[in-house]
C-alpha positions as CSV (number, residue, x, y, z in Angstrom):
1,M,6.0,-24.5,-30.7
2,S,4.8,-25.5,-27.2
3,Q,8.8,-26.2,-26.2
4,R,9.4,-22.7,-27.5
5,R,6.8,-20.8,-25.8
6,D,7.7,-22.8,-22.7
7,R,11.1,-20.9,-23.0
8,V,9.4,-17.6,-23.5
9,V,7.5,-18.3,-20.4
10,V,10.7,-19.2,-18.3
11,A,12.3,-16.3,-19.7
12,V,9.5,-13.8,-18.9
13,F,9.5,-15.4,-15.4
14,G,13.3,-15.0,-15.2
15,V,13.1,-11.4,-15.7
16,T,10.1,-11.1,-13.5
17,L,12.4,-12.4,-10.4
18,L,15.2,-10.1,-11.8
19,A,12.8,-7.1,-11.5
20,L,11.4,-8.0,-7.7
21,V,15.0,-8.5,-6.6
22,A,15.9,-4.9,-8.1
23,R,13.0,-3.3,-6.5
24,F,13.2,-4.8,-2.9
25,V,17.0,-4.4,-2.3
26,A,17.7,-1.8,-0.1
27,L,13.7,-0.6,-0.2
28,G,13.9,1.4,2.9
29,G,17.1,3.1,2.4
30,R,15.9,6.5,0.8
31,P,13.9,8.7,3.4
32,F,10.6,9.5,2.6
33,H,9.5,12.0,0.4
34,W,6.9,14.5,1.6
35,S,4.1,13.1,-0.9
36,E,5.3,9.7,1.0
37,G,5.1,11.1,4.5
38,R,1.5,12.1,3.7
39,V,0.4,8.8,2.4
40,G,2.3,7.1,5.1
41,Y,0.7,9.0,7.5
42,W,-2.6,8.4,6.4
43,A,-2.0,4.7,6.1
44,L,-1.0,4.2,9.6
45,R,-3.9,6.0,10.9
46,F,-5.9,4.0,8.9
47,F,-4.0,1.0,10.1
48,E,-4.3,2.3,13.9
49,T,-8.5,3.0,13.5
50,G,-9.7,1.1,10.9
51,A,-11.2,4.3,9.2
52,Y,-10.6,5.6,5.8
53,D,-12.7,7.3,3.3
54,Y,-11.9,8.3,-0.4
55,R,-10.1,11.4,-0.8
56,P,-8.9,12.7,-3.9
57,V,-6.4,15.1,-2.6
58,A,-4.7,12.0,-1.3
59,G,-4.8,10.0,-3.9
60,G,-6.4,6.6,-4.7
61,P,-7.2,4.0,-2.0
62,F,-5.6,1.2,-3.2
63,V,-2.0,2.2,-1.5
64,Y,-3.8,2.7,1.5
65,V,-5.4,-0.8,1.5
66,A,-2.5,-2.4,0.6
67,A,-0.2,-0.8,3.2
68,R,-2.7,-1.8,6.3
69,W,-2.2,-5.2,4.9
70,A,1.6,-5.2,4.8
71,F,1.5,-3.1,8.0
72,E,-0.4,-6.3,9.5
73,L,1.6,-8.8,8.0
74,A,5.1,-7.6,8.6
75,G,5.1,-4.4,10.7
76,V,5.3,-0.9,10.1
77,S,8.7,0.6,8.5
78,D,9.6,2.6,5.4
79,A,10.5,-1.1,3.5
80,V,7.2,-2.3,4.4
81,A,5.1,0.4,3.4
82,R,7.0,0.8,0.0
83,A,6.5,-3.3,-0.3
84,P,3.2,-3.5,-2.1
85,V,3.7,-0.5,-4.8
86,A,7.5,-2.6,-5.2
87,L,5.5,-5.8,-5.5
88,V,3.3,-4.7,-8.1
89,G,6.3,-3.1,-10.2
90,G,8.2,-6.0,-10.0
91,L,5.5,-8.3,-11.0
92,A,5.1,-5.9,-14.3
93,P,7.1,-8.1,-16.8
94,L,4.4,-10.5,-16.1
95,V,1.6,-8.5,-18.4
96,A,3.8,-8.8,-21.2
97,L,2.6,-12.4,-21.7
98,S,-1.0,-11.3,-22.3
99,F,0.6,-9.6,-25.7
100,R,1.7,-12.8,-27.0
101,G,0.2,-13.6,-30.4
102,P,0.4,-9.9,-31.7
103,F,4.0,-10.0,-30.5
104,D,6.4,-12.9,-31.5
105,D,8.5,-14.6,-28.9
106,R,11.5,-12.0,-28.7
107,E,9.3,-9.3,-28.7
108,T,7.6,-10.5,-25.7
109,V,10.7,-11.0,-23.7
110,A,11.7,-7.6,-25.0
111,L,8.5,-5.9,-23.7
112,A,9.1,-8.0,-20.1
113,G,13.0,-6.5,-20.0
114,L,11.8,-3.0,-20.9
115,L,9.2,-3.3,-18.0
116,A,11.9,-4.7,-15.7
117,V,14.5,-1.7,-16.3
118,Q,12.8,1.3,-17.2
119,P,14.7,3.4,-14.6
120,L,11.7,6.0,-13.5
121,G,9.4,3.0,-13.3
122,L,12.3,1.4,-11.2
123,Y,12.7,4.3,-9.0
124,Y,9.0,4.9,-8.9
125,S,8.3,1.5,-8.0
126,R,10.6,2.1,-4.6
127,F,8.0,5.1,-3.8
128,L,4.9,5.0,-1.8
129,R,2.7,6.3,-4.4
130,G,0.2,4.8,-6.8
131,D,1.8,6.0,-10.1
132,V,3.5,2.5,-10.8
133,P,0.5,0.5,-9.6
134,A,-1.8,2.5,-12.0
135,A,0.5,2.4,-15.1
136,V,0.9,-1.3,-14.5
137,F,-2.6,-1.9,-14.1
138,G,-3.5,0.3,-17.1
139,L,-1.1,-1.9,-19.1
140,A,-2.9,-5.0,-17.8
141,V,-6.0,-3.9,-19.2
142,L,-4.9,-3.3,-22.7
143,G,-3.1,-6.7,-22.4
144,G,-6.3,-8.4,-21.5
145,V,-8.1,-6.8,-24.1
146,T,-5.4,-7.7,-26.5
147,R,-5.7,-11.6,-25.1
148,Y,-9.6,-11.5,-25.5
149,R,-9.4,-10.1,-29.2
150,H,-6.7,-12.3,-30.5
151,H,-7.3,-15.7,-28.5
152,G,-11.0,-15.5,-27.3
153,D,-10.0,-15.7,-23.9
154,R,-12.5,-14.3,-21.4
155,R,-10.6,-14.5,-18.7
156,G,-8.6,-11.8,-20.4
157,L,-11.6,-9.3,-20.4
158,Y,-12.2,-10.2,-16.8
159,V,-8.6,-9.4,-15.7
160,A,-8.9,-6.1,-17.8
161,A,-12.0,-5.0,-16.2
162,G,-10.8,-6.1,-12.4
163,A,-7.4,-3.8,-13.5
164,L,-9.2,-0.8,-14.7
165,A,-10.7,-0.5,-11.7
166,A,-7.7,-0.9,-9.5
167,A,-6.1,1.8,-12.1
168,V,-8.4,4.2,-10.8
169,G,-8.3,2.9,-7.3
170,A,-4.5,3.7,-7.3
171,S,-4.4,6.9,-8.9
172,G,-6.4,9.8,-10.1
173,F,-4.5,9.9,-13.3
174,A,-6.2,6.7,-14.1
175,F,-9.5,8.8,-15.0
176,A,-7.4,10.0,-18.0
177,Y,-6.6,6.7,-19.5
178,P,-9.5,5.9,-21.4
179,I,-9.3,9.4,-22.8
180,V,-5.7,8.6,-24.1
181,W,-6.9,5.2,-25.3
182,L,-9.6,6.8,-27.3
183,V,-7.6,9.2,-28.9
184,A,-5.0,6.6,-29.8
185,A,-7.5,4.1,-31.1
186,L,-8.7,6.6,-33.4
187,F,-5.4,7.3,-35.1
188,T,-4.8,3.6,-35.1
189,V,-7.9,3.0,-37.1
190,D,-7.3,6.2,-39.4
191,E,-3.9,4.9,-40.2
192,A,-5.5,2.2,-42.3
193,R,-6.8,5.4,-44.7
194,I,-3.8,7.4,-44.7
195,R,-1.8,4.2,-45.9
196,G,-4.3,3.6,-48.7
197,V,-6.5,1.2,-47.3
198,P,-9.8,2.7,-46.2
199,G,-12.0,0.1,-46.7
200,R,-10.1,-1.7,-44.0
201,A,-10.8,1.0,-41.4
202,R,-14.2,1.6,-42.5
203,A,-14.7,-2.0,-42.1
204,A,-13.2,-2.2,-38.7
205,L,-15.6,0.2,-37.5
206,L,-18.8,-0.1,-39.4
207,G,-18.6,-3.4,-41.2
208,G,-18.6,-3.7,-44.9
209,D,-21.4,-5.2,-47.3
210,D,-20.6,-8.9,-46.7
211,R,-20.0,-8.3,-43.1
212,P,-22.8,-8.3,-40.0
213,A,-24.0,-5.0,-38.6
214,P,-22.2,-3.8,-35.7
215,H,-24.9,-4.8,-33.1
216,E,-24.6,-8.3,-34.8
217,R,-21.2,-8.6,-34.2
218,L,-21.3,-7.2,-30.6
219,A,-24.2,-10.1,-29.6
220,P,-21.8,-12.9,-29.1
221,H,-19.9,-10.6,-26.7
222,A,-22.6,-9.6,-24.5
223,T,-22.3,-12.4,-21.7
224,P,-18.5,-11.6,-21.3
225,L,-19.0,-7.9,-21.3
226,A,-21.7,-8.3,-18.7
227,R,-19.7,-10.4,-16.4
228,A,-16.6,-8.0,-17.1
229,T,-18.8,-5.0,-15.8
230,F,-19.6,-6.8,-12.7
231,V,-15.9,-8.1,-12.2
232,F,-15.4,-3.9,-12.5
233,L,-18.1,-2.9,-10.0
234,G,-17.0,-5.3,-7.6
235,V,-13.4,-4.1,-7.5
236,W,-14.3,-0.4,-7.6
237,F,-16.8,-1.1,-4.4
238,F,-14.5,-3.2,-2.7
239,L,-11.4,-0.4,-3.2
240,F,-13.6,3.0,-2.7
241,A,-16.5,2.1,-0.1
242,P,-15.9,3.8,3.2
243,R,-14.1,2.5,6.5
244,T,-15.3,4.8,9.0
245,P,-16.7,2.9,12.0
246,G,-19.1,5.1,13.6
247,L,-18.8,8.1,11.5
248,A,-20.4,7.0,8.4
249,P,-21.4,3.6,6.8
250,G,-18.6,1.0,7.0
251,L,-17.7,-1.4,4.4
252,Y,-18.4,-4.6,6.6
253,D,-21.7,-3.8,7.8
254,P,-24.6,-5.5,6.0
255,T,-27.3,-3.2,7.3
256,R,-25.6,-0.2,5.7
257,V,-25.1,-1.5,2.2
258,F,-27.1,1.1,0.0
259,A,-25.4,3.6,2.1
260,V,-21.9,2.2,1.3
261,A,-22.8,1.9,-2.3
262,D,-23.6,5.2,-2.6
263,A,-20.6,6.5,-1.0
264,A,-18.6,4.2,-2.8
265,F,-19.9,5.0,-6.4
266,E,-21.8,8.5,-6.6
267,G,-19.7,9.7,-3.5
268,A,-16.5,9.2,-4.9
269,L,-17.0,10.4,-8.5
270,R,-18.6,13.5,-6.7
271,E,-15.7,14.0,-4.6
272,F,-13.3,13.5,-7.7
273,W,-15.3,15.6,-10.1
274,S,-15.2,18.4,-7.4
275,Y,-11.5,18.2,-6.6
276,R,-10.3,17.4,-9.8
277,V,-12.1,19.1,-12.6
278,V,-14.6,21.7,-10.6
279,Y,-11.6,23.2,-8.3
280,R,-9.0,23.1,-11.1
281,L,-11.4,25.2,-13.6
282,Q,-11.4,27.8,-11.2
283,P,-9.6,31.1,-12.7
284,R,-7.4,31.2,-9.6
285,T,-6.0,27.7,-10.7
286,A,-6.4,27.6,-14.3
287,G,-4.6,30.4,-15.0
288,R,-1.4,28.8,-13.9
289,H,-1.7,26.0,-16.1
290,G,-0.2,26.3,-19.1
291,L,-0.4,23.4,-21.4
292,L,3.2,23.4,-23.2
293,E,4.6,24.8,-20.2
294,Y,3.5,21.5,-18.5
295,A,4.2,19.3,-21.7
296,F,7.8,20.0,-22.4
297,P,9.2,18.9,-18.7
298,L,7.4,16.1,-19.1
299,V,9.3,15.2,-22.5
300,E,12.4,16.5,-21.0
301,T,12.1,14.1,-18.0
302,A,11.5,10.9,-20.3
303,V,14.3,12.3,-22.5
304,R,16.7,12.0,-19.5
305,V,15.5,9.0,-17.8
306,A,14.3,6.4,-20.4
307,P,16.5,7.4,-24.1
308,A,16.8,4.0,-24.5
309,T,13.2,3.1,-24.5
310,L,12.4,6.4,-26.6
311,V,15.0,5.4,-29.2
312,A,13.8,1.7,-29.7
313,G,10.3,3.0,-29.4
314,L,10.8,5.2,-32.5
315,V,12.7,2.3,-34.6
316,G,9.7,0.1,-33.7
317,F,6.8,2.1,-34.5
318,F,8.6,3.6,-37.7
319,S,9.7,0.3,-38.9
320,E,6.2,-1.4,-38.4
321,R,4.4,1.6,-39.7
322,Y,5.7,0.9,-43.6
323,R,5.3,-2.9,-43.2
324,A,2.5,-4.0,-45.5
325,D,1.4,-6.5,-42.6
326,S,1.7,-3.7,-39.7
327,R,0.2,-4.5,-36.6
328,S,-2.2,-2.0,-34.7
329,L,-0.9,-2.6,-31.6
330,V,2.7,-1.1,-32.0
331,A,0.8,2.1,-33.7
332,F,-1.5,2.2,-30.7
333,G,1.3,2.0,-28.1
334,G,3.1,5.0,-30.5
335,Y,0.1,7.2,-30.6
336,A,-1.1,6.9,-27.1
337,T,2.7,8.0,-25.6
338,L,2.7,10.9,-27.8
339,W,-0.9,11.9,-27.0
340,G,-0.6,11.2,-23.6
341,V,2.0,13.5,-22.8
342,F,-1.0,16.5,-23.9
343,V,-3.7,14.7,-21.6
344,L,-1.6,14.0,-18.6
345,A,0.0,17.6,-19.0
346,I,-3.4,18.9,-18.7
347,A,-4.5,16.3,-15.9
348,A,-1.3,17.0,-14.0
349,P,-1.7,19.7,-11.1
350,E,2.4,19.8,-12.0
351,P,4.8,18.3,-14.2
352,H,6.4,16.2,-11.9
353,P,8.5,13.3,-12.7
354,W,6.0,10.5,-11.7
355,V,3.6,11.8,-14.2
356,I,5.5,10.3,-17.3
357,V,5.8,7.0,-15.1
358,H,2.0,6.4,-16.6
359,L,3.1,6.6,-20.2
360,L,6.3,4.6,-20.1
361,P,4.4,1.0,-20.2
362,L,2.7,2.4,-23.4
363,A,6.0,3.5,-25.1
364,A,7.4,0.2,-24.3
365,L,5.0,-1.4,-26.9
366,P,6.7,-0.1,-29.6
367,A,10.1,-0.1,-28.2
368,A,9.6,-3.8,-27.6
369,V,9.2,-4.3,-31.4
370,G,12.7,-2.0,-31.8
371,V,14.8,-3.9,-29.5
372,A,13.8,-7.3,-31.1
373,R,14.3,-5.9,-34.7
374,G,17.6,-4.7,-33.4
375,W,18.5,-7.8,-32.3
376,S,17.6,-9.8,-35.1
377,L,19.6,-7.1,-37.3
378,L,22.6,-7.7,-34.8
379,R,22.6,-11.2,-35.3
380,R,22.6,-11.2,-39.0
381,R,25.4,-8.9,-39.3
382,T,27.6,-10.8,-37.0
383,S,26.6,-14.4,-37.7
384,G,30.3,-15.1,-38.5
385,D,33.3,-15.2,-36.6
386,T,35.5,-12.6,-38.0
387,P,37.2,-10.2,-35.6
388,A,35.8,-6.9,-37.1
389,R,32.0,-8.8,-36.3
390,V,32.6,-9.8,-32.9
391,A,34.0,-5.9,-32.2
392,L,30.9,-4.5,-34.0
393,A,28.5,-6.9,-32.0
394,T,30.6,-5.7,-28.4
395,A,30.4,-2.3,-29.6
396,V,26.7,-2.1,-29.9
397,V,26.0,-4.1,-26.6
398,L,28.4,-2.0,-24.9
399,A,26.5,1.3,-26.6
400,A,23.2,0.0,-25.5
401,V,24.3,-1.2,-21.8
402,A,25.9,2.7,-21.6
403,A,22.4,4.1,-23.0
404,G,20.2,2.1,-20.8
405,G,22.7,1.5,-17.7
406,A,23.2,5.2,-16.5
407,P,19.3,6.0,-16.1
408,V,19.2,2.7,-14.0
409,A,22.0,3.6,-11.8
410,G,20.6,6.9,-11.3
411,A,17.5,4.9,-9.9
412,Y,19.3,3.7,-7.0
413,A,21.8,7.3,-6.3
414,A,21.5,9.2,-3.6
415,P,19.2,12.2,-4.1
416,E,20.5,15.3,-5.3
417,R,19.5,18.7,-6.9
418,G,19.2,18.5,-10.7
419,S,18.2,14.9,-10.4
420,P,15.5,13.8,-13.1
421,F,14.4,11.1,-10.6
422,A,14.1,13.0,-7.2
423,Q,11.6,16.0,-6.9
424,Y,12.5,19.2,-4.9
425,A,10.2,17.3,-1.8
426,Q,12.7,14.4,-1.4
427,P,14.9,15.2,2.0
428,A,18.3,15.4,1.5
429,D,18.7,14.4,5.3
430,D,17.1,11.5,6.9
431,P,14.6,12.2,9.5
432,G,14.6,8.5,10.4
433,E,17.6,9.3,12.8
434,L,15.3,10.8,15.1
435,L,13.4,7.8,15.6
436,P,15.4,6.3,18.5
437,A,15.1,9.4,20.6
438,V,11.1,9.6,19.9
439,E,10.6,6.0,20.7
440,R,12.8,6.1,23.9
441,A,10.4,9.1,24.7
442,T,7.4,7.0,24.0
443,E,8.7,4.1,26.1
444,N,9.0,6.5,29.1
445,D,5.7,7.7,28.7
446,T,6.8,11.1,29.9
447,G,3.7,12.8,28.1
448,L,4.3,15.1,25.3
449,D,7.0,13.3,23.2
450,V,7.4,16.2,20.0
451,L,6.9,19.7,20.3
452,Y,6.7,22.0,17.1
453,V,7.7,25.8,17.5
454,A,7.3,27.8,14.6
455,P,4.0,29.6,12.9
456,R,4.8,27.5,10.0
457,F,3.9,24.4,12.0
458,D,1.4,25.5,14.5
459,T,-1.8,24.0,14.0
460,R,-5.3,24.4,15.9
461,E,-5.0,20.6,16.8
462,E,-3.2,17.3,15.9
463,Y,-5.2,15.9,13.5
464,D,-6.5,12.3,13.1
465,R,-6.5,12.8,9.8
466,P,-4.8,15.8,7.9
467,P,-6.6,18.8,7.1
468,I,-7.1,19.4,3.5
469,T,-8.4,23.2,3.5
470,G,-7.5,26.5,5.4
471,F,-4.0,27.4,7.0
472,D,-3.8,24.1,9.1
473,R,-3.3,22.1,5.5
474,I,-0.4,24.4,4.8
475,R,1.0,24.2,8.4
476,W,0.5,20.7,8.7
477,G,2.1,20.1,5.3
478,N,5.0,22.3,6.1
479,R,6.1,19.6,8.7
480,L,6.2,16.8,6.1
481,P,7.5,14.2,5.9
482,L,8.2,14.1,10.2
483,Q,4.6,12.8,10.5
484,W,5.2,9.6,9.3
485,Y,8.3,8.9,11.4
486,F,6.9,10.4,14.7
487,E,3.5,8.5,13.9
488,R,5.6,5.1,13.3
489,A,6.8,5.6,16.9
490,D,3.3,6.4,18.5
491,A,4.4,9.9,19.7
492,E,2.5,12.4,21.5
493,T,2.8,15.7,19.6
494,G,1.8,19.4,20.0
495,S,2.5,22.5,18.5
496,A,3.2,26.4,19.6
497,F,2.9,29.5,17.4
498,N,6.3,30.6,18.7
499,V,8.7,30.6,21.8
500,S,6.1,32.6,24.0
501,Y,3.4,30.2,23.4
502,V,5.4,27.3,24.6
503,P,3.9,26.1,28.1
504,R,6.3,26.5,31.1
505,D,6.3,22.6,31.4
506,A,7.4,21.8,28.0
507,G,10.7,22.8,28.9
508,T,11.7,19.3,29.0
509,V,10.2,17.9,25.8
510,P,12.2,14.9,24.3
511,V,12.3,16.0,20.8
512,V,11.7,19.9,19.6
513,V,11.2,20.8,15.9
514,T,11.4,24.7,15.1
515,T,13.0,26.6,12.2
516,P,16.7,28.1,11.9
517,R,15.0,31.6,12.8
518,Y,13.7,30.4,16.4
519,A,16.5,27.9,17.3
520,G,18.1,30.2,19.8
521,A,15.0,31.3,21.3
522,V,13.6,27.6,21.9
523,R,17.1,26.6,23.3
524,N,16.8,29.1,25.9
525,R,13.7,28.1,26.8
526,L,14.5,24.4,27.0
527,S,16.1,23.1,30.3
528,G,18.5,20.2,30.4
529,D,21.1,18.4,28.1
530,Y,20.1,18.7,24.2
531,E,21.7,17.9,21.1
532,R,21.1,20.3,17.9
533,R,20.9,19.2,14.8
534,E,19.9,20.3,11.5
535,L,17.8,18.5,8.8
536,R,17.2,19.3,5.0
537,L,13.8,18.1,4.5
538,G,13.9,19.0,1.0
539,L,16.8,18.9,-1.6
540,H,17.5,22.6,-1.8
541,S,14.9,24.2,1.0
542,R,12.8,23.5,4.2
543,K,15.7,23.4,6.8
544,V,14.8,22.6,10.2
545,T,16.4,22.7,13.6
546,V,15.9,19.9,15.9
547,F,16.5,19.4,19.5
548,V,16.9,16.1,21.0
549,R,17.2,15.4,24.8
550,R,20.3,13.3,25.7
């Protein structure tokens, strides 16, 4: 048995290595999405100034803390900024080992394989957002609890506690995870009643006449639960504590520890509640949000990018449901995936593709069972060496590769309109081609390096941290993702409402960004030899004209 388990560990580590390679290869090849540009700019400001405080509109603090460490270790680039997310996504197959026990060897390896090659997870593992880390940490919570429940390993409980805090620190969607888990747990427990064994369901919740009362059963778990609580609070405190020297309490200032704790706990929760709940319930925002209107696009995305996972999940869920010794973990994964669609449809500001990333690891639990069952059935059907059986095996394998291979290939394809992976804010052209000109300008120290000219780009000031309210928030957002590239080069930027507001001495600015509408007037205002370039900062919108001084 130990030798067999060793083989499982080796197999899972091999899958993990392949997953890491798949995520790190050509990691910087795709231009930064608008969301990546926003997160990258804030991460750069944090890296340069050491100042950061939690803002729900910008996502959780995990990606900023991790990106800053990556910048310190390897410098600033597109690939380095995405590396922490790629690392967490690449290590996801290791979480499969925590489900050993409820899962047999084949199911464990199958789960690792699904986590490694799920196309949408692969795509957004190469993307500077916290969705993939949150989803992986959320699965680690379930794995840690499973390990503690089935093996009595307290380390699993501590890992689960730390992973839960890290998940919330990675994405605001993780606040919805406990709701999804609770609904799935209720359906899983009630399934015993539906299947005709109500006593087992009741005993699981309340205990029977011959079982200890709930508080007596919880008593042996009091110490590990208390320690796990401290782990959760410690990870939360580290991630959400403000790093704003000179402006507010800083994490590393021991004289202000109580103010830091207040900001990390009460302050962070208050900020999240006011933006993600109160703001969303206002009539002008709540009226635009229809449950089915948001749920259907999420389901469509899942069907287009993960058909193999969904089919295998249905096979695993229903084959397990009608077994006499069915396992609650498989049912839990199926119910969590189903009801998670509706919970996240309510929580999501828009039904973007990355929302479904949070559910695919849950779908992988019944899918792993389906894959293992299918493999066992195939081996039994093709145990001989007759040509018919060999042909059948070959056809099944090719069909499986076709079903899963096309979406995986799509995760590396160039962004295009209609892609289930890329969202409309993915640039069709690469703004990174402007970097050499901007870097030359900053090296020459000629003053203003980049000038934006157009009402849609003009802000009252150039912000150290992006504005989150008013017209400046919209106009600053209209520049995305250019801020990331210009900040990387440490460029001095400015803006003008239109050509008449351009300063007389700004006619030789190395890089000028405007819209096609103002391009002719701007060129007449410039002196010297300029190259005109047209960039599409979206898949089907956001065209800009850039003048680069030769």
